[in-house]
C-alpha positions as a LaTeX table, in Angstrom:
\begin{tabular}{lrrr}
\hline
Residue & $x$ (\AA) & $y$ (\AA) & $z$ (\AA) \\
\hline
Met1 & 155.28 & $-42.71$ & 137.08 \\
Asn2 & 152.01 & $-43.47$ & 138.85 \\
Asp3 & 152.07 & $-40.95$ & 141.65 \\
Lys4 & 148.79 & $-40.35$ & 143.43 \\
Trp5 & 147.58 & $-36.75$ & 143.75 \\
Glu6 & 145.19 & $-35.78$ & 146.52 \\
Val7 & 143.38 & $-32.45$ & 146.85 \\
Tyr8 & 141.79 & $-32.00$ & 150.25 \\
Lys9 & 140.61 & $-29.52$ & 152.87 \\
Asp10 & 142.81 & $-29.23$ & 155.93 \\
Asn11 & 141.62 & $-28.73$ & 159.52 \\
Ala12 & 141.54 & $-24.95$ & 159.00 \\
Gly13 & 139.17 & $-25.38$ & 156.03 \\
Glu14 & 141.79 & $-24.48$ & 153.41 \\
Trp15 & 142.52 & $-26.46$ & 150.24 \\
Arg16 & 145.85 & $-28.28$ & 149.92 \\
Trp17 & 147.37 & $-30.88$ & 147.61 \\
Arg18 & 149.68 & $-33.80$ & 148.26 \\
Arg19 & 151.61 & $-36.04$ & 145.84 \\
Thr20 & 152.38 & $-39.59$ & 146.98 \\
Ala21 & 154.78 & $-42.01$ & 145.24 \\
Pro22 & 153.77 & $-45.64$ & 144.62 \\
Asn23 & 155.86 & $-46.71$ & 147.63 \\
Gly24 & 153.75 & $-44.47$ & 149.91 \\
Asn25 & 156.29 & $-41.67$ & 150.40 \\
Ile26 & 155.00 & $-38.12$ & 150.11 \\
Val27 & 157.10 & $-36.53$ & 147.37 \\
Gly28 & 155.33 & $-33.17$ & 147.15 \\
Ala29 & 152.79 & $-31.06$ & 148.98 \\
Ser30 & 151.41 & $-27.54$ & 148.96 \\
Thr31 & 153.32 & $-25.21$ & 151.23 \\
Gln32 & 150.24 & $-23.15$ & 151.98 \\
Gly33 & 146.49 & $-23.52$ & 152.16 \\
Tyr34 & 144.16 & $-21.95$ & 149.59 \\
Ala35 & 140.72 & $-20.48$ & 150.16 \\
Asn36 & 139.59 & $-21.60$ & 146.68 \\
Arg37 & 139.97 & $-25.12$ & 145.29 \\
Val38 & 140.74 & $-23.75$ & 141.81 \\
Asp39 & 143.74 & $-21.82$ & 143.18 \\
Cys40 & 144.99 & $-24.99$ & 144.85 \\
Leu41 & 144.68 & $-26.92$ & 141.58 \\
Ala42 & 146.54 & $-24.18$ & 139.70 \\
Asn43 & 149.40 & $-24.49$ & 142.17 \\
Ala44 & 149.40 & $-28.28$ & 141.83 \\
Gln45 & 149.56 & $-27.90$ & 138.03 \\
Arg46 & 152.63 & $-25.69$ & 138.37 \\
Asn47 & 154.16 & $-28.61$ & 140.29 \\
Gly48 & 153.36 & $-31.33$ & 137.76 \\
Tyr49 & 149.69 & $-32.21$ & 138.26 \\
Thr50 & 148.02 & $-33.10$ & 134.97 \\
Gly51 & 144.55 & $-33.96$ & 136.23 \\
Asn52 & 144.97 & $-37.72$ & 135.99 \\
\hline
\end{tabular}
């Protein structure tokens, strides 16, 4: 599985993550924004992010 993970700041200035499949479909995303990037990454890790 070669899903692409993206960690980004949204328009409100909060950190979010998004997981995109090789075919371009979004298969996962954070349901809330985070004030701290590290908190966002911790949530992504609970959802399968390994840092690759």
